[in-house]
C-alpha positions, 0 to 999 in steps of 0.5 A: 112934742113935749109939755114943759120938756117932758114927753106927753102921752098925746105924742105917744098916742099919736105915734102908736100906729107908727110904733106898732109898725116899726116894732113889727119890722123888728119882731112880729111877735112883739107887735102881736102883743101890742095889738092888745095894749094901749098907751095911757100915761107918761110918768117922767121918762116912763111910758105906761101901757095897759092891757086887760090880759095878764099874759100880755102884761107879763110878756111886755114887761119881760126884758127881751120884749120891753127892750124892743118896744123901748128902742122903737119909742125912744127912736121915734120921740128922740129921747130914751124912754122906759116902758111899763105895762100895767093892769087898768086898775093900777093906772088910777093910782098912778094918775091921782085916782082917776083913769079918765085923764089917762085914757081920754086920748086913747081910741077904743080898740075896734072889734076884730074883723068878722066879729059880731056886734050885738045890737040893743034889740038882741039881734046881731050884725057882722062888724065892718072895717072902717 
């Protein structure tokens, strides 16, 4: 569950669906924010999340919302953690100039149901849920 006693990002990534479900049980609005957020790095006891949207980052960094997420993650990993949500551009500075190491274990987000995929030939097709 940890690397050298420290919390590993792989643990958080593996638990992300469970984290979101447990947050949803506490507060549906907070879980809605997490739909646009990915865990990307752990720095000590701080779990770094990222969102492309400033609104989501600001809300997740507010005390009320952040505490809900911190409490759920802390319970699931059996240690007290803090959460910080940043822009993707900020991650490179945190992990030594490369976002590759921080994002390789994060699965890309699927398009919303009903979204249209644009094919290479310019045609479009409806997205399918897996």
